[in-house]
GUTIKOL-33948 format. One record per residue (C-alpha): residue in three letters; x, y, z. Coordinates in Angstrom, 3 decimals, always signed. Layout:
GUTIKOL-33948
+------+----------+----------+----------+
: type :        u :        v :        w :
+------+----------+----------+----------+
:  ala :        X :        Y :        Z :
...
+------+----------+----------+----------+
END
This chain:
GUTIKOL-33948
+------+----------+----------+----------+
: type :        u :        v :        w :
+------+----------+----------+----------+
:  met :   -0.208 :   -0.148 :   -0.239 :
:  arg :   +1.058 :   +3.407 :   -1.031 :
:  ser :   +2.582 :   +5.454 :   +1.772 :
:  ile :   +1.380 :   +9.059 :   +1.469 :
:  pro :   +0.516 :  +11.966 :   +4.156 :
:  ala :   -2.449 :  +12.284 :   +5.837 :
:  val :   -3.478 :  +15.540 :   +4.517 :
:  leu :   -3.609 :  +13.826 :   +1.144 :
:  ser :   -5.938 :  +11.422 :   +0.348 :
:  leu :   -6.444 :   +9.530 :   -2.785 :
:  ile :   -9.936 :  +11.282 :   -3.454 :
:  gly :   -8.226 :  +14.790 :   -2.831 :
:  leu :   -5.279 :  +13.722 :   -5.418 :
:  leu :   -8.302 :  +12.997 :   -7.805 :
:  ala :   -9.570 :  +15.991 :   -7.367 :
:  leu :   -6.323 :  +18.027 :   -8.571 :
:  cys :   -7.205 :  +21.082 :  -10.475 :
:  ser :   -4.527 :  +19.916 :  -13.035 :
:  cys :   -3.465 :  +16.639 :  -14.678 :
:  ser :   +0.042 :  +17.637 :  -15.255 :
:  thr :   -0.309 :  +18.375 :  -11.820 :
:  ser :   -1.561 :  +14.848 :  -10.595 :
:  ser :   +0.990 :  +13.130 :  -12.856 :
:  val :   +4.165 :  +15.340 :  -11.554 :
:  ile :   +2.803 :  +14.041 :   -7.942 :
:  val :   +2.762 :  +10.575 :   -9.179 :
:  glu :   +6.187 :  +10.468 :  -10.743 :
:  ser :   +7.545 :  +12.251 :   -7.587 :
:  arg :   +6.275 :   +9.789 :   -5.229 :
:  asp :   +7.686 :   +7.082 :   -7.108 :
:  phe :  +10.936 :   +8.231 :   -6.826 :
:  glu :  +10.337 :   +8.941 :   -2.714 :
:  arg :   +9.093 :   +5.341 :   -2.265 :
:  arg :  +12.423 :   +4.342 :   -3.921 :
:  gly :  +14.807 :   +6.605 :   -1.495 :
:  tyr :  +15.385 :   +8.832 :   -4.420 :
:  tyr :  +14.517 :  +12.197 :   -2.482 :
:  gln :  +16.601 :  +14.232 :   -4.779 :
:  leu :  +15.162 :  +13.237 :   -7.921 :
:  ala :  +11.708 :  +13.699 :   -6.396 :
:  phe :  +12.109 :  +16.964 :   -5.146 :
:  glu :  +13.622 :  +17.889 :   -8.635 :
:  val :  +10.543 :  +16.692 :  -10.699 :
:  leu :   +8.148 :  +18.504 :   -8.484 :
:  asp :  +10.584 :  +21.753 :   -8.519 :
:  his :  +10.463 :  +21.717 :  -12.216 :
:  glu :   +6.607 :  +21.811 :  -12.464 :
:  tyr :   +6.694 :  +24.225 :   -9.734 :
:  thr :   +8.946 :  +26.555 :  -11.449 :
:  arg :   +6.961 :  +26.537 :  -14.447 :
:  gln :   +3.432 :  +27.099 :  -12.732 :
:  gln :   +5.107 :  +29.759 :  -10.741 :
:  gln :   +6.204 :  +31.845 :  -13.984 :
:  ala :   +2.855 :  +30.814 :  -15.463 :
:  gly :   +1.276 :  +33.014 :  -12.542 :
:  ser :   -0.530 :  +30.080 :  -10.655 :
:  val :   +0.770 :  +27.110 :   -8.671 :
:  ala :   -2.111 :  +24.737 :   -7.686 :
:  pro :   -2.296 :  +24.034 :   -3.912 :
:  ala :   -1.482 :  +20.345 :   -4.143 :
:  leu :   +1.589 :  +20.835 :   -5.711 :
:  glu :   +2.577 :  +23.908 :   -3.353 :
:  ala :   +1.781 :  +21.695 :   -0.288 :
:  glu :   +3.865 :  +18.675 :   -1.756 :
:  his :   +6.838 :  +20.974 :   -2.839 :
:  ala :   +6.992 :  +22.227 :   +0.689 :
:  arg :   +6.983 :  +18.762 :   +2.257 :
:  leu :   +9.276 :  +17.251 :   +0.084 :
:  arg :  +11.952 :  +19.991 :   +0.165 :
:  leu :  +12.638 :  +19.101 :   +3.702 :
:  glu :  +12.821 :  +15.367 :   +3.127 :
:  ala :  +15.241 :  +16.441 :   +0.387 :
:  met :  +17.385 :  +18.673 :   +2.895 :
:  arg :  +17.517 :  +16.015 :   +5.378 :
:  asp :  +18.561 :  +13.491 :   +2.723 :
:  arg :  +20.957 :  +15.938 :   +1.264 :
:  ala :  +22.320 :  +16.320 :   +4.835 :
:  gln :  +22.675 :  +12.621 :   +5.442 :
:  ser :  +24.630 :  +12.272 :   +1.805 :
:  leu :  +27.166 :  +15.021 :   +3.096 :
:  ile :  +27.802 :  +13.147 :   +6.350 :
:  phe :  +28.494 :   +9.898 :   +4.649 :
:  arg :  +30.936 :  +11.746 :   +2.402 :
:  glu :  +32.917 :  +13.590 :   +5.264 :
:  arg :  +31.595 :  +16.576 :   +5.006 :
:  glu :  +30.181 :  +17.074 :   +8.454 :
:  glu :  +30.382 :  +21.002 :   +8.503 :
:  glu :  +28.061 :  +21.444 :   +5.385 :
:  ala :  +25.661 :  +18.667 :   +6.623 :
:  leu :  +25.656 :  +20.471 :  +10.568 :
:  glu :  +24.571 :  +23.943 :   +8.686 :
:  leu :  +22.051 :  +22.188 :   +6.387 :
:  leu :  +20.461 :  +20.344 :   +9.403 :
:  ala :  +20.608 :  +23.667 :  +11.560 :
:  glu :  +18.556 :  +25.459 :   +8.689 :
:  leu :  +16.066 :  +22.467 :   +8.375 :
:  glu :  +15.361 :  +22.543 :  +12.323 :
:  ala :  +14.714 :  +26.008 :  +12.145 :
:  gln :  +12.319 :  +25.761 :   +9.584 :
:  ser :  +10.809 :  +22.643 :  +10.756 :
:  pro :  +11.664 :  +21.973 :  +14.547 :
:  gly :  +11.403 :  +18.180 :  +15.508 :
:  phe :  +11.510 :  +17.029 :  +11.880 :
:  his :  +11.696 :  +13.432 :  +11.756 :
:  gly :  +15.805 :  +11.922 :  +11.979 :
:  val :  +17.038 :  +15.309 :  +12.456 :
:  gln :  +18.470 :  +14.617 :  +15.584 :
:  glu :  +19.975 :  +11.495 :  +14.658 :
:  leu :  +21.675 :  +13.006 :  +11.696 :
:  phe :  +22.924 :  +15.725 :  +14.388 :
:  asp :  +24.451 :  +13.190 :  +16.508 :
:  his :  +26.169 :  +10.961 :  +13.962 :
:  ala :  +27.828 :  +13.965 :  +12.388 :
:  his :  +29.055 :  +14.991 :  +15.799 :
:  his :  +30.426 :  +11.674 :  +16.486 :
:  lys :  +32.299 :  +11.440 :  +13.301 :
:  gln :  +33.848 :  +14.809 :  +13.989 :
:  ala :  +34.720 :  +13.831 :  +17.550 :
:  lys :  +35.966 :  +10.531 :  +16.112 :
:  arg :  +38.274 :  +12.057 :  +13.343 :
:  leu :  +39.925 :  +14.653 :  +16.117 :
:  val :  +40.693 :  +11.659 :  +17.960 :
:  leu :  +42.114 :   +9.898 :  +14.965 :
:  arg :  +44.425 :  +13.016 :  +14.386 :
:  gly :  +45.375 :  +13.170 :  +18.242 :
:  asp :  +46.227 :   +9.653 :  +18.062 :
:  arg :  +48.833 :  +10.283 :  +14.866 :
:  leu :  +50.172 :  +13.314 :  +16.736 :
:  leu :  +50.970 :  +11.336 :  +19.881 :
:  ser :  +52.749 :   +8.690 :  +17.749 :
:  glu :  +54.680 :  +11.467 :  +16.583 :
:  arg :  +55.346 :  +12.874 :  +20.065 :
:  asp :  +53.512 :  +15.942 :  +19.554 :
:  phe :  +51.937 :  +15.723 :  +23.198 :
:  gln :  +50.429 :  +19.318 :  +23.528 :
:  gln :  +48.548 :  +19.329 :  +20.023 :
:  ala :  +47.361 :  +15.709 :  +20.751 :
:  met :  +46.128 :  +16.632 :  +23.919 :
:  lys :  +43.945 :  +19.831 :  +22.374 :
:  leu :  +42.441 :  +17.609 :  +19.609 :
:  tyr :  +41.527 :  +15.052 :  +22.312 :
:  ile :  +39.863 :  +18.101 :  +24.286 :
:  glu :  +38.261 :  +19.296 :  +21.171 :
:  ser :  +36.880 :  +15.994 :  +20.383 :
:  gln :  +34.923 :  +16.093 :  +23.963 :
:  arg :  +33.755 :  +19.483 :  +23.420 :
:  ile :  +31.901 :  +18.081 :  +20.312 :
:  val :  +30.836 :  +14.822 :  +22.032 :
:  glu :  +30.815 :  +15.127 :  +25.714 :
:  asp :  +32.606 :  +12.543 :  +27.450 :
:  phe :  +33.726 :  +10.866 :  +24.393 :
:  glu :  +35.185 :   +7.731 :  +25.598 :
:  pro :  +38.262 :   +7.457 :  +22.527 :
:  ala :  +39.185 :  +11.014 :  +23.479 :
:  ser :  +39.367 :   +9.947 :  +27.166 :
:  ala :  +41.469 :   +7.084 :  +26.199 :
:  gly :  +43.989 :   +9.376 :  +24.584 :
:  met :  +44.047 :  +11.891 :  +27.041 :
:  leu :  +45.039 :   +8.965 :  +29.546 :
:  arg :  +47.646 :   +7.871 :  +26.977 :
:  val :  +49.463 :  +11.343 :  +26.741 :
:  lys :  +49.342 :  +11.601 :  +30.752 :
:  asp :  +51.293 :   +8.384 :  +31.055 :
:  glu :  +53.685 :   +8.696 :  +28.307 :
:  leu :  +54.604 :  +12.286 :  +29.657 :
:  ala :  +55.231 :  +10.487 :  +33.314 :
:  arg :  +57.372 :   +7.789 :  +31.319 :
:  met :  +59.322 :  +10.494 :  +29.101 :
:  asp :  +59.941 :  +12.611 :  +32.824 :
:  ala :  +61.361 :   +9.529 :  +34.187 :
:  val :  +63.891 :   +8.862 :  +31.139 :
:  ala :  +64.563 :  +12.387 :  +30.756 :
:  gln :  +65.837 :  +12.623 :  +34.571 :
:  arg :  +68.015 :   +9.426 :  +34.107 :
:  gln :  +69.467 :  +10.584 :  +31.023 :
:  phe :  +70.227 :  +14.200 :  +32.289 :
:  ile :  +72.144 :  +12.610 :  +35.087 :
:  gln :  +74.215 :  +10.489 :  +32.727 :
:  ala :  +75.174 :  +13.407 :  +30.666 :
:  val :  +76.051 :  +15.661 :  +33.772 :
:  arg :  +78.096 :  +12.521 :  +35.041 :
:  lys :  +79.909 :  +11.740 :  +31.752 :
:  phe :  +80.838 :  +15.332 :  +30.729 :
:  pro :  +83.923 :  +15.653 :  +33.246 :
:  glu :  +85.117 :  +12.112 :  +31.813 :
:  phe :  +85.623 :  +13.617 :  +28.197 :
:  arg :  +83.272 :  +11.041 :  +27.021 :
:  his :  +81.608 :  +13.857 :  +24.661 :
:  ile :  +79.769 :  +11.341 :  +22.051 :
:  glu :  +77.687 :   +9.881 :  +25.105 :
:  val :  +77.255 :  +13.318 :  +26.655 :
:  ala :  +75.531 :  +14.480 :  +23.249 :
:  trp :  +73.380 :  +11.268 :  +22.958 :
:  his :  +72.454 :  +11.872 :  +26.435 :
:  ala :  +71.872 :  +15.344 :  +26.166 :
:  ala :  +69.627 :  +14.836 :  +23.136 :
:  ala :  +67.752 :  +12.055 :  +24.801 :
:  val :  +66.541 :  +14.653 :  +27.646 :
:  leu :  +65.349 :  +16.982 :  +24.865 :
:  lys :  +63.265 :  +14.129 :  +23.239 :
:  asn :  +61.847 :  +13.036 :  +26.532 :
:  thr :  +61.141 :  +16.548 :  +27.862 :
:  pro :  +58.180 :  +18.261 :  +25.980 :
:  asp :  +57.703 :  +20.939 :  +28.194 :
:  pro :  +59.792 :  +23.649 :  +26.474 :
:  glu :  +59.667 :  +25.522 :  +29.996 :
:  asp :  +61.370 :  +22.687 :  +31.771 :
:  glu :  +64.787 :  +23.755 :  +33.120 :
:  arg :  +66.683 :  +20.228 :  +32.123 :
:  arg :  +65.560 :  +21.237 :  +28.401 :
:  ser :  +68.217 :  +24.362 :  +28.927 :
:  asn :  +70.425 :  +22.390 :  +30.837 :
:  ala :  +70.497 :  +19.569 :  +28.227 :
:  thr :  +71.129 :  +22.091 :  +25.346 :
:  arg :  +73.969 :  +23.753 :  +27.375 :
:  leu :  +75.981 :  +20.132 :  +27.992 :
:  gly :  +74.817 :  +19.086 :  +24.209 :
:  glu :  +76.490 :  +22.307 :  +22.728 :
:  asp :  +79.795 :  +22.179 :  +25.065 :
:  ala :  +79.920 :  +18.489 :  +23.774 :
:  arg :  +79.576 :  +19.424 :  +20.504 :
:  ile :  +82.393 :  +21.945 :  +20.360 :
:  glu :  +84.471 :  +19.764 :  +22.331 :
:  arg :  +84.271 :  +16.675 :  +20.199 :
:  ala :  +85.013 :  +19.229 :  +17.209 :
:  arg :  +88.035 :  +20.346 :  +18.940 :
:  ala :  +89.013 :  +16.605 :  +19.309 :
:  thr :  +88.542 :  +15.967 :  +15.832 :
:  gln :  +90.336 :  +18.991 :  +14.691 :
:  ala :  +93.500 :  +17.885 :  +16.852 :
:  glu :  +93.240 :  +14.317 :  +15.226 :
:  ala :  +93.139 :  +15.684 :  +12.039 :
:  met :  +96.266 :  +18.058 :  +12.648 :
:  ala :  +98.135 :  +14.887 :  +13.918 :
:  cys :  +97.221 :  +13.364 :  +10.656 :
:  glu :  +98.660 :  +16.003 :   +8.739 :
:  arg : +101.789 :  +16.231 :  +10.809 :
:  glu : +102.579 :  +12.901 :   +9.441 :
:  asn : +101.507 :  +13.448 :   +5.920 :
:  lys :  +98.149 :  +11.497 :   +6.102 :
:  phe :  +96.653 :  +14.209 :   +3.871 :
:  gly :  +93.815 :  +12.077 :   +2.718 :
:  ala :  +92.680 :  +11.280 :   +6.613 :
:  ala :  +93.515 :  +14.634 :   +7.947 :
:  leu :  +91.007 :  +16.099 :   +5.105 :
:  val :  +88.179 :  +13.717 :   +6.198 :
:  leu :  +88.629 :  +14.839 :   +9.817 :
:  tyr :  +88.767 :  +18.522 :   +9.003 :
:  arg :  +85.487 :  +17.979 :   +6.984 :
:  gln :  +84.077 :  +16.320 :  +10.154 :
:  ala :  +85.470 :  +18.791 :  +12.253 :
:  lys :  +83.701 :  +21.465 :  +10.542 :
:  lys :  +80.628 :  +20.162 :  +10.522 :
:  leu :  +80.353 :  +19.493 :  +13.986 :
:  gly :  +81.574 :  +23.048 :  +14.723 :
:  pro :  +81.388 :  +25.652 :  +11.880 :
:  glu :  +82.611 :  +28.253 :  +14.366 :
:  leu :  +85.798 :  +26.701 :  +14.632 :
:  glu :  +88.905 :  +28.972 :  +13.173 :
:  asp :  +90.841 :  +28.062 :  +10.340 :
:  val :  +88.991 :  +24.480 :   +9.556 :
:  gln :  +88.112 :  +25.698 :   +6.460 :
:  glu :  +91.587 :  +27.128 :   +5.606 :
:  ser :  +92.719 :  +23.350 :   +6.788 :
:  ile :  +90.456 :  +21.676 :   +4.362 :
:  glu :  +91.573 :  +23.973 :   +1.504 :
:  arg :  +95.374 :  +23.137 :   +2.399 :
:  met :  +94.750 :  +19.362 :   +2.753 :
:  gln :  +92.765 :  +19.457 :   -0.870 :
:  ser :  +95.691 :  +21.384 :   -2.357 :
:  glu :  +98.047 :  +18.791 :   -0.618 :
:  leu :  +96.116 :  +15.807 :   -2.279 :
:  asp :  +96.255 :  +17.487 :   -5.614 :
:  ala :  +99.868 :  +18.001 :   -5.440 :
:  leu : +100.059 :  +14.331 :   -4.475 :
:  gly :  +98.156 :  +13.390 :   -7.897 :
:  leu : +100.248 :  +15.846 :   -9.775 :
:  ile : +103.700 :  +13.886 :   -7.902 :
:  glu : +102.334 :  +10.365 :   -9.068 :
:  ser : +101.620 :  +11.828 :  -12.541 :
:  ala : +105.330 :  +13.205 :  -12.769 :
:  gln : +106.742 :   +9.787 :  -11.676 :
:  leu : +104.771 :   +8.008 :  -14.303 :
:  thr : +105.836 :  +10.417 :  -16.901 :
:  met : +109.440 :  +10.001 :  -15.832 :
:  arg : +109.128 :   +6.345 :  -16.398 :
:  thr : +108.133 :   +6.824 :  -19.913 :
:  gly : +111.505 :   +9.081 :  -20.359 :
:  asp : +109.655 :  +12.489 :  -21.012 :
:  phe : +111.564 :  +14.355 :  -18.545 :
:  glu : +110.684 :  +17.772 :  -19.790 :
:  gln : +107.092 :  +17.234 :  -19.369 :
:  ala : +107.782 :  +15.665 :  -15.646 :
:  arg : +109.674 :  +18.917 :  -14.938 :
:  lys : +106.811 :  +20.857 :  -16.037 :
:  ile : +104.396 :  +18.528 :  -13.781 :
:  leu : +106.768 :  +18.796 :  -10.798 :
:  asp : +106.845 :  +22.664 :  -11.165 :
:  glu : +103.216 :  +22.915 :  -10.774 :
:  ala : +103.206 :  +20.343 :   -8.096 :
:  phe : +105.897 :  +22.454 :   -6.202 :
:  glu : +103.482 :  +25.533 :   -6.446 :
:  gln : +100.356 :  +23.532 :   -5.139 :
:  ser : +102.132 :  +21.996 :   -2.107 :
:  val : +103.448 :  +23.299 :   +1.065 :
:  leu : +104.071 :  +20.407 :   +3.095 :
:  ser : +105.754 :  +18.028 :   +0.292 :
:  arg : +107.939 :  +20.543 :   -1.312 :
:  gly : +110.682 :  +18.726 :   +0.027 :
:  ala : +109.679 :  +15.231 :   -1.554 :
:  ile : +108.919 :  +17.303 :   -4.800 :
:  ser : +112.748 :  +18.734 :   -4.797 :
:  glu : +113.909 :  +15.286 :   -4.496 :
:  leu : +112.043 :  +13.967 :   -7.215 :
:  met : +113.285 :  +16.972 :   -9.233 :
:  ile : +116.706 :  +15.924 :   -8.515 :
:  gln : +115.906 :  +12.537 :   -9.457 :
:  asn : +114.213 :  +13.849 :  -12.799 :
:  arg : +117.356 :  +15.819 :  -13.756 :
:  lys : +119.654 :  +12.927 :  -13.007 :
:  leu : +117.523 :  +10.314 :  -15.100 :
:  glu : +117.629 :  +13.199 :  -17.922 :
:  gly : +121.041 :  +12.969 :  -17.586 :
:  glu : +121.992 :   +9.314 :  -17.446 :
:  ser : +119.438 :   +9.233 :  -20.371 :
:  ala : +121.559 :  +11.678 :  -22.632 :
:  tyr : +124.754 :   +9.648 :  -21.431 :
:  arg : +123.249 :   +6.578 :  -22.639 :
:  arg : +122.508 :   +8.214 :  -25.807 :
:  gly : +125.851 :   +9.213 :  -26.301 :
:  arg : +127.366 :   +5.664 :  -25.499 :
:  asp : +125.171 :   +4.293 :  -27.995 :
:  phe : +126.255 :   +6.602 :  -30.725 :
:  glu : +129.796 :   +5.938 :  -29.551 :
:  val : +129.417 :   +1.588 :  -29.433 :
:  met : +127.988 :   +2.489 :  -33.261 :
:  gly : +131.068 :   +4.189 :  -34.215 :
:  lys : +128.796 :   +7.314 :  -34.675 :
:  lys : +131.715 :   +9.575 :  -33.205 :
:  ala : +130.315 :  +12.900 :  -34.186 :
:  glu : +126.954 :  +12.216 :  -32.787 :
:  ala : +128.400 :  +10.897 :  -29.738 :
:  leu : +130.543 :  +13.886 :  -29.286 :
:  ala : +127.793 :  +16.179 :  -29.845 :
:  ala : +125.696 :  +14.306 :  -27.301 :
:  phe : +128.400 :  +14.276 :  -24.492 :
:  glu : +128.882 :  +18.207 :  -25.200 :
:  ala : +125.258 :  +18.969 :  -24.601 :
:  leu : +125.362 :  +16.799 :  -21.505 :
:  ala : +128.545 :  +18.492 :  -20.217 :
:  glu : +126.671 :  +21.768 :  -20.927 :
:  lys : +123.686 :  +20.852 :  -18.650 :
:  trp : +125.962 :  +19.014 :  -15.820 :
:  pro : +128.922 :  +21.289 :  -15.619 :
:  asp : +130.335 :  +19.509 :  -12.492 :
:  gly : +130.229 :  +16.139 :  -14.068 :
:  leu : +127.751 :  +13.367 :  -14.288 :
:  glu : +129.852 :  +10.475 :  -15.225 :
:  asp : +132.939 :  +10.302 :  -17.529 :
:  glu : +131.836 :  +12.347 :  -20.164 :
:  ala : +134.560 :  +15.262 :  -19.917 :
:  ala : +137.313 :  +12.291 :  -20.679 :
:  arg : +134.834 :  +10.867 :  -23.346 :
:  ile : +134.948 :  +14.306 :  -24.789 :
:  asp : +138.665 :  +14.626 :  -24.823 :
:  ala : +138.873 :  +11.253 :  -26.599 :
:  leu : +136.189 :  +11.884 :  -29.510 :
:  arg : +137.847 :  +15.044 :  -30.188 :
:  val : +141.019 :  +13.466 :  -30.697 :
:  asp : +139.950 :  +10.617 :  -32.855 :
:  ile : +137.690 :  +13.172 :  -34.798 :
:  glu : +140.420 :  +15.624 :  -35.156 :
:  gly : +143.174 :  +12.705 :  -36.061 :
:  ala : +140.815 :  +11.276 :  -38.740 :
:  lys : +140.628 :  +14.621 :  -40.260 :
:  ser : +144.270 :  +15.346 :  -40.135 :
:  glu : +144.892 :  +11.761 :  -41.702 :
:  trp : +142.449 :  +12.159 :  -44.223 :
:  gln : +143.793 :  +15.734 :  -45.383 :
:  ala : +147.222 :  +14.179 :  -45.204 :
:  ala : +146.214 :  +11.342 :  -47.484 :
:  val : +144.629 :  +14.129 :  -50.226 :
:  asp : +147.859 :  +15.769 :  -49.807 :
:  ala : +149.881 :  +12.812 :  -50.640 :
:  glu : +147.683 :  +11.798 :  -53.417 :
:  ala : +148.074 :  +15.057 :  -55.054 :
:  ala : +151.918 :  +14.669 :  -54.785 :
:  gly : +151.599 :  +11.229 :  -56.326 :
:  gln : +152.600 :   +9.352 :  -53.308 :
:  leu : +149.981 :   +6.806 :  -53.679 :
:  glu : +151.384 :   +4.297 :  -51.115 :
:  lys : +151.780 :   +7.213 :  -48.512 :
:  ala : +148.356 :   +8.337 :  -49.264 :
:  ile : +147.119 :   +4.857 :  -48.599 :
:  asp : +148.771 :   +4.664 :  -45.101 :
:  his : +147.050 :   +8.144 :  -44.357 :
:  tyr : +143.479 :   +6.875 :  -45.372 :
:  gly : +144.309 :   +3.820 :  -43.271 :
:  asn : +144.975 :   +5.956 :  -40.124 :
:  ala : +141.888 :   +7.959 :  -40.668 :
:  glu : +140.114 :   +4.734 :  -40.752 :
:  arg : +141.508 :   +3.790 :  -37.520 :
:  phe : +140.606 :   +7.077 :  -35.978 :
:  tyr : +137.005 :   +7.233 :  -37.296 :
:  glu : +135.895 :   +4.479 :  -39.375 :
:  gln : +132.437 :   +5.855 :  -40.151 :
:  trp : +133.620 :   +9.371 :  -40.744 :
:  arg : +133.953 :   +8.819 :  -44.678 :
:  asp : +134.402 :   +5.806 :  -46.722 :
:  gly : +138.399 :   +5.602 :  -46.381 :
:  glu : +138.183 :   +1.907 :  -47.583 :
:  ala : +136.887 :   +2.868 :  -50.817 :
:  gln : +139.879 :   +5.509 :  -51.273 :
:  ile : +142.175 :   +2.967 :  -50.411 :
:  glu : +140.910 :   +0.318 :  -52.629 :
:  arg : +140.637 :   +3.325 :  -55.595 :
:  leu : +144.612 :   +3.608 :  -55.149 :
:  lys : +145.501 :   +0.430 :  -54.674 :
:  lys : +143.844 :   +0.011 :  -58.157 :
:  ala : +145.717 :   +2.908 :  -59.414 :
:  ile : +149.227 :   +1.621 :  -57.942 :
:  ala : +148.542 :   -1.599 :  -59.955 :
:  glu : +147.731 :   -0.039 :  -62.984 :
:  arg : +150.853 :   +2.197 :  -62.865 :
:  ala : +153.103 :   -0.859 :  -61.914 :
:  gly : +151.508 :   -2.641 :  -64.962 :
:  ala : +152.077 :   +0.158 :  -67.233 :
:  gly : +156.053 :   +0.473 :  -66.259 :
:  ala : +156.410 :   -3.194 :  -66.674 :
:  gly : +154.981 :   -3.051 :  -70.265 :
:  glu : +157.545 :   -0.330 :  -71.243 :
:  gly : +160.450 :   -2.248 :  -69.939 :
:  lys : +159.453 :   -5.051 :  -72.220 :
:  ser : +159.163 :   -3.155 :  -75.254 :
+------+----------+----------+----------+
END
C-alpha cells in the first residue's frame, strides 16, 4: 500500500485542478518510495517553477513541494555526512531544524555528524601522539570531547598522553644525570647522545632540564669538534693528507664556528692535488719524457707546501735520470761508431752538468782526438795523393779509418789507390818489355 501524508488522500489527489500536477506528483512519489528524494524534489520543483512563472501554482503541488523540500534537505545532509563533509551537513541540518523543529531523523543526523567529527579529531590526536607532539594531541582530544561530551576514545587518548609524559619525565631525568656524569670524563659523544635524549623526552619547553641539556649538548659538540680537529692536525703532521681532510671536514660539520678549519680543508685538498701531480710526474719520468715531468713537478711545487721537500728530491731525480738518459744516448752513438753524434751528445750533457755526471769529460777529449786525428790523416792522404805518393796516401787513409771508421768511406779510397798503383805498375812493366 502506498505511503502518503494524511493530509492528502486518494480522493484529494483525483480532485487536483491539473492533470499535469497529478502526473508530476505521482512521478515524484514513485521516486520517493525508492528513496530518491533529490530526484523526487527536482521533478516537483521543475513543475513548481513552471507554474509559478505562469502566474498560478496548484495548492496540491505547493503543499507537496514544501513537504518534499524538507525531505530532500534531510537526505542531502545525510549524504554529506557520508562523504565526510560534516560541517556542511550541520549547517544544512540547522537550517532544516529552524524551518521545521523536530523534523524526523534530524537529531539522529546531528548526533551522527558530531560523532564523526569527534572520531576524526581523536584519530588526528592519535597520529600526533605517535609523533610525540603531546601538546597538540591533547588539544585535539579536548576538542573532541567539546563536540561529544565524555567521548570515550578521547578520554583514552588523554590517558595515554599523561602516561607517556610521566614515562618520558623519568627517562629524561635518568638521561640528564648520565650526561652530567660523563662530561667531566671527556666522553663527549655519549654526553651529546644523553643530552639529545633529555630533549626528546622533555616536551615541556619551560622545563629547566631542556636548557641545561641544550647547554651540555652544545659544549659536548664543541669539544668533539676540537678533538676531531686535533686528530686531523696529527694526521697532517704525519703527511696523511687524505685522512686529515676527512677529519677536518668532520670537525667543520661538528663545529662550523671553529677557526681555521676551512683553511685547513683547502690546504689538505691542495696537498692531495699535489700528490696526484707527483704520481703523474713519476709515471711520466718512467716513460722518459723528462721535460714534461719537470713541468708537472714545477706545478706540484707551487701547489704544495708540506711536500716541497719530496718534490725537490723528485726534481733532482728527474734531472739525474734525464742526464743518465743523455749519457746512454751518447754511449750508444759511440758504440755504433758515430763519434761525431756521440761527441755532440756528450758536449750537450756537459753543458747541463758542468760539475760532471759520469766520465763524459774524458770521453769528449778522446772523441775530439779521434775526430781531429781522422781529419788530419784524411787531409794528409789527400795531400800525398796530390803529390803522387799513392802508397803514403793509402797509409794516411788507413790511419783515418782507424781514428774514425764511419767518418768517411776510407776503404773505398784505399781500394781506388791500390788499383791505381797496380795499373801504374803494370804500365811500367809493359814499357820495360818493349
